[in-house]
C-alpha positions as CSV (number, residue, x, y, z in Angstrom):
1,M,17.6,11.2,33.6
2,N,17.5,12.9,30.2
3,L,20.7,11.0,29.2
4,F,19.0,7.7,30.3
5,K,15.9,8.5,28.1
6,A,18.2,9.4,25.2
7,C,20.1,6.2,25.5
8,K,16.9,4.2,25.8
9,K,15.5,5.9,22.6
10,I,18.7,5.2,20.7
11,W,18.5,1.6,21.8
12,R,14.9,1.3,20.7
13,N,15.7,2.9,17.3
14,W,18.6,0.5,16.8
15,R,16.5,-2.6,17.7
16,Y,13.7,-1.3,15.4
17,H,16.0,-0.8,12.4
18,R,17.8,-4.1,13.2
19,M,14.4,-5.9,13.0
20,L,13.6,-4.2,9.7
21,R,17.0,-5.2,8.3
22,D,16.6,-8.8,9.4
23,Y,13.1,-8.9,7.9
24,Y,14.2,-7.6,4.5
25,W,17.3,-9.8,4.4
26,S,15.1,-12.8,5.2
27,Q,12.8,-12.0,2.3
28,S,15.7,-12.0,-0.2
29,Q,17.3,-15.1,-1.6
30,K,20.9,-13.7,-1.4
31,P,23.2,-15.5,1.1
32,R,25.0,-13.3,3.6
33,G,27.6,-15.9,4.8
34,E,29.3,-16.1,1.4
35,S,30.0,-12.3,1.4
36,I,31.4,-12.4,5.0
37,F,33.7,-15.3,4.0
38,L,35.0,-13.4,1.0
39,Y,35.7,-10.3,3.2
40,L,37.5,-12.3,5.8
41,L,39.5,-14.2,3.1
42,G,40.6,-10.9,1.6
43,F,41.4,-9.5,5.0
44,F,43.7,-12.4,5.9
45,V,45.4,-12.4,2.5
46,A,46.1,-8.6,3.0
47,L,47.2,-9.3,6.5
48,L,49.8,-11.9,5.4
49,F,51.1,-9.5,2.8
50,V,51.4,-6.7,5.4
51,F,53.3,-8.9,7.9
52,R,55.7,-10.0,5.2
53,R,56.4,-6.4,4.0
54,S,56.5,-4.7,7.5
55,A,60.0,-4.1,8.9
56,T,59.0,-3.5,12.5
57,F,56.1,-4.6,14.8
58,R,54.8,-1.0,15.1
59,E,54.7,-0.7,11.3
60,A,52.8,-4.0,11.1
61,L,50.4,-2.9,13.9
62,L,49.6,0.4,12.1
63,S,49.1,-1.4,8.8
64,L,46.8,-3.8,10.6
65,A,44.7,-1.0,12.1
66,F,44.5,0.7,8.7
67,L,43.4,-2.6,7.1
68,F,40.8,-3.2,9.8
69,V,39.3,0.3,9.3
70,L,39.3,-0.1,5.6
71,L,37.6,-3.5,5.9
72,V,34.9,-2.1,8.2
73,L,34.2,0.9,5.9
74,T,34.1,-1.3,2.8
75,V,31.7,-3.8,4.4
76,N,29.5,-1.1,5.7
77,A,29.3,0.7,2.3
78,V,28.6,-2.6,0.4
79,N,26.0,-3.7,2.9
80,R,24.2,-0.4,2.7
81,R,24.0,-0.6,-1.1
82,K,22.9,-4.2,-1.0
83,F,20.3,-3.5,1.7
84,A,18.9,-0.5,-0.2
85,E,18.5,-2.8,-3.2
86,I,16.9,-5.6,-1.3
87,K,14.6,-3.3,0.6
88,G,13.4,-1.7,-2.7
89,Q,12.8,-5.1,-4.2
90,C,10.9,-6.4,-1.1
91,Q,8.8,-3.2,-0.8
92,Q,7.9,-3.4,-4.5
93,S,6.9,-7.0,-4.1
94,L,4.8,-6.1,-1.0
95,I,3.2,-3.2,-3.0
96,E,2.2,-5.6,-5.8
97,K,0.7,-8.1,-3.4
98,E,-1.2,-5.5,-1.4
99,F,-2.5,-3.8,-4.5
100,A,-3.7,-7.2,-5.9
101,K,-5.4,-7.9,-2.5
102,R,-7.2,-4.6,-2.6
103,L,-8.4,-5.1,-6.1
104,E,-9.8,-8.5,-5.0
105,N,-11.9,-6.8,-2.4
106,T,-13.0,-3.8,-4.5
107,P,-16.1,-3.9,-6.7
108,V,-15.6,-3.3,-10.4
109,E,-17.7,-0.1,-10.2
110,E,-15.3,1.3,-7.6
111,V,-12.2,0.4,-9.7
112,L,-13.8,2.2,-12.6
113,H,-14.4,5.2,-10.5
114,C,-10.7,5.3,-9.5
115,L,-9.7,4.9,-13.1
116,R,-12.0,7.8,-14.1
117,E,-10.4,10.1,-11.5
118,E,-6.8,9.2,-12.6
119,I,-7.5,9.3,-16.3
120,I,-9.1,12.7,-16.1
121,K,-6.0,14.0,-14.2
122,K,-3.4,12.5,-16.5
123,Y,-4.9,12.5,-20.0
124,P,-6.9,14.9,-22.2
125,V,-10.2,13.0,-21.8
126,Q,-13.5,14.9,-21.6
127,D,-16.9,14.0,-20.3
128,L,-15.8,10.7,-18.9
129,A,-18.7,9.2,-17.1
130,A,-20.1,5.8,-16.0
131,G,-22.0,3.9,-18.6
132,E,-23.5,0.3,-18.4
133,D,-20.4,-1.5,-17.0
134,Y,-17.8,0.8,-18.4
135,L,-16.8,4.5,-18.7
136,T,-17.6,6.6,-21.8
137,G,-16.2,9.9,-22.8
138,N,-14.4,11.8,-25.6
139,Y,-10.7,11.5,-26.4
140,K,-9.2,13.7,-29.2
141,G,-12.6,14.2,-30.8
142,E,-13.6,10.5,-30.8
143,K,-15.9,8.5,-28.5
144,L,-14.0,6.6,-25.9
145,A,-14.9,3.5,-23.8
146,V,-12.9,2.4,-20.7
147,L,-13.5,-1.1,-19.4
148,Y,-12.2,-3.1,-16.5
149,R,-12.3,-6.9,-16.4
150,H,-11.5,-8.6,-13.1
151,L,-9.9,-12.0,-13.4
152,N,-9.1,-14.7,-10.8
153,E,-5.5,-15.9,-10.2
154,G,-4.2,-17.9,-13.1
155,E,-6.7,-16.6,-15.6
156,V,-6.0,-14.4,-18.7
157,L,-8.3,-12.3,-20.8
158,E,-8.8,-14.3,-24.0
159,T,-8.8,-13.0,-27.5
160,K,-12.5,-13.8,-28.0
161,D,-13.4,-11.7,-25.0
162,V,-11.5,-8.7,-26.3
163,V,-13.0,-9.1,-29.8
164,R,-16.5,-9.3,-28.2
165,I,-15.8,-6.0,-26.3
166,V,-14.5,-4.2,-29.4
167,R,-17.5,-5.3,-31.6
168,H,-19.9,-4.2,-28.9
169,C,-18.2,-0.8,-28.8
170,Q,-18.3,-0.6,-32.6
171,Q,-22.1,-1.2,-32.5
172,K,-22.3,1.8,-30.0
173,N,-20.3,3.9,-32.5
174,I,-17.3,4.0,-30.1
175,E,-14.0,4.4,-31.9
176,Q,-11.5,4.3,-29.0
177,V,-11.4,1.3,-26.7
178,R,-9.3,0.9,-23.5
179,I,-9.4,-2.4,-21.7
180,F,-7.9,-2.8,-18.2
181,T,-7.5,-6.0,-16.2
182,N,-5.9,-7.0,-12.9
183,R,-4.1,-10.0,-14.5
184,D,-2.8,-10.4,-18.1
185,F,-4.0,-10.9,-21.7
186,S,-3.6,-13.8,-24.0
187,P,-0.5,-13.4,-26.2
188,K,-2.7,-13.4,-29.3
189,V,-4.2,-10.1,-28.2
190,K,-1.1,-8.3,-29.6
191,V,-2.3,-9.4,-33.1
192,L,-5.6,-7.8,-32.4
193,K,-4.0,-4.4,-31.7
194,E,-2.7,-4.5,-35.3
195,R,-6.2,-5.3,-36.5
196,Y,-7.8,-2.6,-34.3
197,P,-5.4,0.4,-34.1
198,S,-7.8,2.2,-31.7
199,L,-7.7,-0.6,-29.2
200,K,-5.3,-0.5,-26.2
201,V,-5.0,-3.0,-23.5
202,Y,-3.4,-2.7,-20.0
203,N,-2.4,-5.6,-17.8
204,G,-2.1,-5.6,-14.0
205,D,1.2,-3.9,-13.8
206,Q,0.1,-1.1,-16.1
207,L,-3.2,-0.8,-14.2
208,R,-1.1,-0.3,-11.0
209,G,0.9,2.4,-12.8
210,I,-2.3,4.3,-13.7
211,L,-3.7,4.0,-10.2
212,K,-0.5,4.7,-8.3
213,D,-1.9,7.9,-6.9
214,S,-5.3,6.4,-5.9
215,Y,-6.2,4.9,-2.5
216,L,-6.0,1.5,-4.0
217,H,-2.3,1.8,-4.3
218,P,-0.5,1.3,-0.9
219,T,1.7,4.1,0.3
220,T,5.2,3.6,1.7
221,E,3.8,4.2,5.2
222,Q,1.2,1.5,4.7
223,I,3.8,-0.9,3.5
224,T,6.0,-0.1,6.5
225,A,3.0,-0.8,8.8
226,I,2.4,-4.2,7.0
227,V,6.1,-5.1,7.5
228,E,5.9,-4.1,11.2
229,K,2.8,-6.3,11.6
230,E,4.5,-9.3,10.0
231,I,7.5,-8.7,12.3
232,S,5.2,-8.7,15.3
233,Q,3.6,-11.9,14.2
234,R,7.0,-13.5,13.7
235,K,8.1,-12.5,17.2
236,K,4.9,-13.9,18.6
237,K,5.4,-17.3,16.8
238,L,9.1,-17.3,18.0
239,S,7.9,-16.7,21.5
240,I,5.4,-19.6,21.3
241,L,8.1,-21.9,20.0
242,R,10.5,-20.8,22.7
243,N,7.9,-21.5,25.4
244,Q,7.2,-24.9,23.9
245,A,10.9,-25.7,23.9
246,L,11.2,-24.6,27.5
247,Q,8.2,-26.8,28.4
248,S,9.8,-29.7,26.7
249,E,13.1,-29.0,28.6
250,K,11.1,-28.9,31.8
251,F,9.4,-32.2,31.0
252,F,12.8,-33.9,30.5
253,T,14.2,-32.4,33.7
254,Y,11.2,-33.4,35.8
255,F,11.0,-36.9,34.3
256,V,14.7,-37.6,34.9
257,Y,14.6,-36.5,38.5
258,S,11.3,-38.3,39.1
259,F,12.9,-41.5,37.6
260,V,15.9,-41.2,39.8
261,L,13.9,-40.6,43.0
262,L,11.5,-43.5,42.2
263,C,14.5,-45.8,41.6
264,L,16.0,-44.7,44.9
265,A,12.7,-45.4,46.6
266,R,12.5,-48.8,44.9
267,L,16.0,-49.7,46.0
268,K,15.2,-48.3,49.4
269,V,18.2,-45.9,49.3
270,G,17.7,-42.8,51.5
271,V,14.3,-41.9,53.0
272,Y,11.8,-44.1,51.2
273,Y,8.7,-42.0,51.7
274,L,10.4,-38.7,50.8
275,N,11.8,-40.2,47.6
276,L,8.4,-41.7,46.7
277,I,6.5,-38.5,47.4
278,F,8.8,-36.2,45.5
279,G,9.2,-38.8,42.7
280,V,5.5,-38.8,42.1
281,L,5.3,-35.0,42.5
282,L,8.0,-34.5,39.8
283,L,6.3,-37.0,37.6
284,A,3.0,-35.1,37.9
285,L,4.9,-31.9,37.0
286,A,6.4,-33.5,34.0
287,V,2.9,-34.6,32.8
288,L,1.6,-31.1,33.5
289,S,4.4,-29.5,31.5
290,I,3.5,-31.7,28.5
291,I,-0.2,-30.8,28.8
292,R,0.6,-27.1,28.9
293,S,2.9,-27.2,25.9
294,T,0.3,-29.0,23.8
295,S,-2.7,-26.9,24.9
296,P,-4.0,-24.5,22.1
297,E,-3.1,-20.9,22.4
298,E,-6.0,-18.5,22.8
299,E,-6.8,-16.6,19.6
300,E,-5.9,-12.9,19.9
301,I,-8.8,-10.7,19.3
302,V,-7.8,-7.4,17.6
303,F,-10.1,-4.5,18.5
């Protein structure tokens, strides 16, 4: 019984990791078939060389076994390295998407609060507190302002907006200005940094780096949960498509048998009434299978 449970657990773990591998491979644009073809081509070239150089059948067989083991180990090592690379890229992409989604749903005041917590932990900033729509504090003996500007997709923070912010801070006798945004800045903002040495700007990637230890930044466990949810949704869609395909196959089968029986009844071959009754019955089943395959699925309510 314990052995059965252990085997069942191993099987579940293998299926789980197989689904994860398939998911990450599907997210990448790298073809897998090309690598397999090159491995097989190299194996067969080496195989021909071995058979030409081997003096006896036993020597050829041992060389073949050695080549096969070498091929398996090589393919396994290369695939592990490629998979680790692809998994890292996919997880990074998912982290960026999830972080951007969380920023979309978080008020500016809350983002500033997270920035305050992280800046205090990482930089020598004192008395950092919430002001009007920004944070104010002291940095290396000078007054500091930290601002966050939320932009929609496709937008950039323009130069005129940055200049307006800097001038407003100057009117408040604030020397150091730090501007964060969830998107990017206009390329001309780089020129402004030469004009205002105390100005520093941070785009979405740099903002994510600052907030990587906050709750806005997804953890590895949360990304894994997102992947598992997407895999579950894919399996559900595949199940629906499979059921629809089966319903279509049933329709074709029922329709063909119904057509044959009705033709036999029309030609008065066999028992007329039995052919007619079963022909009509199968035709009704064919129509019913089409209705079932086109009926909308009930929406799943997650509690």
